[in-house]
N, C-alpha and C positions, 0 to 999 in steps of 0.2 A: 504494500500500500504506500501512500504518499509519505506517511511518517517514517516508514522504514527507509524510503529513498532519501529522506532528509538526514538520516543518521549516518551518512557517509563521513561525518566529522569524526566518529569514534575510531575509524581505522587509520587516522593520520599518524604517521611516525615522526620522530624527531629528526627530520631532514627537510629538504626543500619541497617536499610534497605539500606541506601546509601552504607555502607561498604560491606554488603552482595552482592549488585548489582555490586560493583567494583570487588569483588572477583570472581563473576561469569564471568564478562567480561574478566578478566585476564586469567581465565581458559577456555574461549570460550565455556561456557555452557549456555549462555544466550539465551533463546528462541527468535526466530524471527530474529536473526542475520544471514546474508548471507556472512559473512567474516570469515577468519581464519588467524592465525599468520604464517608468513613465515620468515625464517632467512634471513636477508638482508646483514649483514656484521659482522665481528669479529674484533674489534679494541681495543687496550689497555686493553686486558683481559675483555672486555665487549661485550656481544652479543646483537645485535640490531635486533629486529623483527618488521615487518610492516604488516599492515592488507592488505589482498588481497581478491578480490571478488571470491566467489565460483560460481557465475553465473553473466552473463552480465545484467546490469540494464539499463533502459532508461536514456537518457542524463539528463532529468529534475530531476530524483531521485539522480543521481550521484552528481549533483551540490549541492543538499540540504544536502547531507551526508558528513561526514568528516572522514578521515582515521586516525587510531591510530598508535602510535609508542611505542614499548616496549623495555626497556634496562634491561639486566639481568647481574649481576656480583657478585663476592664474596668479602666480606669485613671481614677481620680478626679483629673483634672487638666485644665487648659485645653488645647485643641488646639494653641495656639501654643507652649506649653511642650514638648509631645511632638514637634512638628515641628522645633523648634530642636535637640533632642537627637538625633533621627534623622538630621538633615542635618549634624550636627557631624562633622568629620573630625580633630579635634585629640586630644590625649592624654586629655582628660576622657572620651571615648567608652568607653575601656577600663574605666571605673568600672562600667558596666552591661553592656558587650558583651565577654564573656570571650575571644572569638576575635579581636578587633580589636587590632592593634599600632600602626599608623600609617596616615595617608592624606593626600591633598591633591587639590585641583582642578587638572587639567591645562589644560583649555580650556573656555570657555563657547561652545556652538554654537547657542544659542537662548535665548529668554526663560525657558523651563522645561526646558532640556536642557543637560547638561554632561558632559564626560569626566573621570573621576576615577581615581586610582591608589590602591589599598588593599593594605596588607600584613596578612595574616591568618594565624593559627595554628590548627592542629587537633591532636589527640593524636598525630599521626604526623609532621607536617612544617610548614614555614612557606612560604606561597605569596604571590606578588605578582600582582595582577590589575589590568588596565585595563578599566574598566567605563563604560558609558553610563548616566547617571542622569537620569530624567525624572520630573516631578511635576506635579500639578495640584491647585488648591485649589477646594473647594466653597463655595457661598454661605453655608452655615451654619457655616463654619470648619473642616469636615473636609477631608481631603486624601488623595491616593494617591501613593506613591513606588514606582517600579519601577527595577530594576537589571538590565542585560543585559551579557553578555560581548561583547567586540569581537573580530572575527576576526583582524585584523592589529594586534598590540599596538604596532607601530611607526608605524601610520597614524592620524592624528587624525581622519580621516573614514571610518574603517572601519565596515562594517556590523555591527550586533549579531548575535552568533552564537546565543545562547540566553538565555532568561530566567533570571537568576541568583537573584534574591530580590525581595521587595517587601513593602510595608506599606500597608494600607488603614485609615484612621482616620475614624470617623464619630461625630457626637454621639449620645449615648444618655441616656435618662431612665429609670432604674430605677423600677419601680413602688413600691418600698418607701421611696423618698425622700419625706419629709414634713417639715412644720414644725408641730409641736404646741405652739409657744410660747404660743398663745392660751389653752390649757388649763393652769391652774396645776398644777404638779407633774408634768405629762406630759413624756415624753422629747422632746427637741428635736434634730433632725438638721439641721445647716446644709446648705442646697442648694449643694453644690459642683459645679463642672463635671465631667461624666463623659463618657468616650469609649469606644466599642467598638473595640478594636485587633485587627487581623488581620495576622499575619505569615506569609508563605509562603516556603518554602525548597526548594531542590533540585528545581526543576520544569523542568529543561533536559535535552535529549537528550545533550549532551556538555559538556565543560568541567571544572570544578573536580574532582569525583570522583563516581562513581556510587554510589547507595545499594544496598546488599546487604541481603537479608533477614537478620534475626537481630541480632547485637550492634551492627552498624553502624547499623541503623535505630533501635535503642533508644537508642544514643548520640546520634543526631541529634535525637530527640525530647527527650532530657534537655537538650541544648543550647538547644533552642527554648524549653522551659519555663523554664530558668534565665535566658535572655536577656530574655524577656517579663516575668518576675517582677521581675528587677533593674530593667528600664526602668520598671515600675510604681512601685517604691519610690523610684527616683531622681526621677521626675516629681512624685510626690506630695510628696517632700521639698522640691523646688524651690518648689511651691505654698505649703507651710507656711513656708518661709523668707521668701518674698515677703510673706506676710500678717504674719509676725512683725516684719519690718523696718518695715512700714507702721505697725503698732501701736506699735512702739518709738519711731518718730519722733513720733507723736502724744503719747505719754506723756512723753518727754523734753522736748518743747517745753512741755508743761504744767508740768513740774517746773521748767524754767528760768524760766518766768513767775513761779512762786511764789517761787523764790529771788531773782529780781530785785526783787520787791516787798519783800523783807526785807533788801535791800542786799547780797545775795551773788550772785556770778556762778558758774554751774555750771562754766563753762570754767576759771575760776581754781582750782577745787577738783580739777581733774584729770578731770572728767567730759567725755565726748565725746558729741556728738549725731549720730545716724545718720539720714540722709535715705533715703526709700524708693527702691529701685532702679528705674531707668527702662528696664531691659533687656527687660522683658516688656510686652505690650500691655494689661496689666490691673493693677489695684490692688485689694486686698481690705482692707476696714476695717469691722468690725462696730461699730456704735455702742455696744454694750454693753461692748466691750473698752476704752473710754476710762476705765473705772473700775478697770482692772487694776492701778493703782498700789496699791490697797488689797486686791485679791483675787487677783492673780496670773492665770495663764492658765486655771486651773480655777475655775469660778464658785462662789460661796458659796450655800448653800441650807439646807435643814432636813429632818431625818429623825428621827422619823416625820413623815409628811405633814401639812402645815398648809395651809389654803386660802390661795392667793395667793403661796405661797413654793415655789421650785423644790426638788424632792426627788429628782431623778435627775441623774447625772453632775455631782455637786456635793460640797462638803465642808462640815463644820460641826465644832464642838467639843463633844463629849459631857461630861456631868457626871463629875467625877473620882471620885465615890463608887462608880461602877460598877467600879472597879479596886480590888484589895486589895493592900496593901503591908505591909511589916514595921512592927509597932507599937512602942510605947515599950519594952515588956518582952519583945520578940521573942527576945532572947538567953537569956531564962530560961524562957519558956513556949512559944515558937515560934508565937505567934498573929499573924495578920495582921488588919488593920483597913481599913475604907474609906479611900481615899486622900485624900478631900477636894479642895478647890480647888487647881489647879496654880499654880506660881510664875509662869508665863509665859502670855501670851495668844496663841492662834493667829490670825494676821491675814491669811495668804495661803497658797495651795497652787499649785504649778506642776506641770504634767503635760507633759513634754518627750519628744521622740523625735529621734534623730540616728543617724548611721552610725558614730559612735564614742562611747566612754564620756564622759560629761559630768562633769568634776571642777571643784571650786572655782567653782561658778556664782555664788556671792555676790560674787565680786570683779569680775564683768562689769559695766561701766558702765551698760548698758541693762537689767540684770536687776532683778528685783523687790526684792531687798535694797537695792541702791544707790539705787533710786528711792524706796524707803521712807525711807531715811536722809536723802535730799535733800529730802523733803517738809516741810511746815509743822510746826515745833516737834519735828521728828524727828531733826534733826541735832545735838541737844544731847548733852552728855556722859553724860546719864542713860539714853539709849536704847542698848539692846544687843539684837542679833538673834541668836537661836540657831536654826540651820537644820539639818535632817536630810535628806540626799539619799540615797534608796534607789534603787540602780542595778540595773536588770534587763537582762542582756546578751541578745544574740540577733542575727539578721540586721539588725535595727534595734534600737538600744539605747534603752530607756525609762528615764526618771527621774521619780520623784514626790518633790517637795521640799516639806517642811513648814517654814513660817517662824513662829517664835515671838518675841515681843518682851517683854523684861523692862523694865518701866517704872522700877523702882527700881534704884539702883546695886548691883552684885554685890559682896558682902563677900569680900575676898580670903581670909579665914580660914574662910569657910563651906565646906561640902562642895562646892557648885556652884562656888565660887570656886577651890578647889584643883583641881577638874576642868578648868576653863577655863585656868588658868595652870600646870597640872602637865605632866608628861611623858606620852608615849604609853603607857608601861607602866602607869601609874596609870589612865589613861583606859580602856585596853582591859580592865582588871580590874574597872571599876566601872560603865560605861555599861550600862544595862539597858533592854530593850524588852519590853513586855507586849502581845501581840496578842489580838484577840477578834473572832470573826465574829458580829456582831449579827443578821444575817439571811443565810440561805443554806442549801444542801443539807447534810444531816447528814454526808455523806462529807467535805465541805470543812471543816466545823467540827472533825471528828476529825483531819483532816490538819494543820490550823493549830494547834489547841489553844489553851490559855490560860496555858501555863506561861511564867514569866519567862525571858528569854534574856539572858545576858551577851554582848553583841554581839561584843566584841573577841576572845572566845575561840573563837567559831564561824565568824566571817567576817573578811575583810580590811577594816579600817577606816582611813580616812585623815582627818586633821584639818587644817582650814585656819582660821586665826584672825587677827584684827587687833584694833584698838582698839575697834571698834563691832560686830563680829560674830564668830561662830564657826560653821563649817560642818562637819558630820560626814558624810562620804561612806561609805556602806555598800555594798560590792560583793557582791551576791547571787551572782554567778558564781564567787566564790572558794570556794564550798562546793557540792559536787555534790548533797548532800541538800537544802540550802536552795534551790538552783536548780531542782531537780525539783519541789519543793513549790510554789514561786512560779509555775512554768510550768503546773502543774496548776490552781492557783487562777485564773490568767489565762483559762483556758478557761471559767470560770464567772463572771468578774468583773462582767459586766453584770447578774447576778442577786444580787450580794452587797452587803452593807453591812459594812464592815470598820472596826473600832475599833483604835486603837493609842495607847500612851502611852510616854513616855520618862522615865527617872529615873536618879539616881545611887544605887547600892547602898550602904546603910549597914551597916557591919560592927562599929562600936563604939557604946557607949552614948551618947556625945555626938553620934553621927550619926543617931540614931533619935528619933522615927519618920521613916520615909522620906517625902519630898515629891516629887510629880510635877513635872517640868519643864513638861510640856504634854501635852494629849490631842488626838486627831484622829479624825475619822470621815469616810470616803469612801463615798458611796452610789451604787451602780449605775454604776460608772465605764465610760466608752466608750473603748476603745483608739484608735478613729479620731479622737477629739477631741484627741489629743496634738499639740502644735505644736513647731516647731523652736525650739531654745534661742536666747537672745540671742547676738550675736557676742562673741568673746573680747575683742577690743580694736578 
């Protein structure tokens, strides 16, 4: 009967037969099965499939069998990174696997087989499992991992009772991946490793708990989507961190050479050099990133388009006359005038992503600000960096940081000097931001507007300052309205050109006309191009 056909699990031995059986089940080529995969939903870039009956079975057989659920999604990461995270049984696994509590390897029973103990939680209880885990690696770097329950939990040589779960990871090349860097101004997508990841769960006739139609099935689908989405973010974060550490090592080494030529040692000044991690079997280092001492993680370009100059996923500094500020007689006539040239020059922009909010980035030794101050003729007392860190919260936190340099010393009695050396109350009442959508849909232009905003009155702002820099951290998540607007804009960000300027509001005659601190323009920003921030210390 059907139940006997399902009990093929009990004859599995401790060899690759478990993996091959899992592969056959995923592909629905297993003899004796009367089910097929049907697409159930598409959520968070993950496809969910469920088993459906090809023919109606008697009620007694339906009760003894259990339906499987399969999740399929793309992860832009190296197969080795995914393999390391899936095989990990330490506490770090709970970062992306919400059901995992703890685990350990009990015994190795073969080159590709082992017994493991795992403690897992679900919405109803906490359970301990002794499982047999088998895996196999493909020649192209892909792999398959299968887990099966063991009949006798007290026996290290017990037979597997039922297929518990499994993952199949294979290399994948999306058709849209391209490199258009040969065409000036065309979008450039770096060819990152990509894998098609398939996770199957609850495909055993007995064991952990049976799936019931309705809420329990919906809950299991949600867990699968959540787990695969979290794994995707965690693996891609690891790739970004590895690439960032490699770039930081190159940049800091170059900065040390410059400092050594001028008789200064970077280590004597409290700077620390970071070597690339050797934990992964790969290292990423784009030759263009060696100039990031001057440009940051987001490349410099030009918009409108000019031949031979990048015009997408880049930054530049627009003319200050495009913004209108309070004129000399504003207190009498209320007229605004073109702003003119700003006080500071935009020299770099960073586009970061992390799993927590990124504060005081300028103090990080491997960051753009410290590298700039460490460079040739930039560590003098006349150099001062003014940075604005706009923080966008979410499942992954984004930060876009604008770095401005003031070549001339700041007069302590000037409006900018009083802002830098003043208290937070004065700063919150004076720092002003003027946005402008230079290119984009009309609905986005209306949502953003061009009205000046006193940042400290609408949002939570944190200030970090030292002798040679000042960083302004603007938390967009502190305002529901601002957060909704920014989230709305992010949906169109690839099609937008966004201008921004920062200034200190003038309220007295001696503080007018207003002067811009700096301007910025970001054209056709790609969210996927964000990289991990430099390490804190």
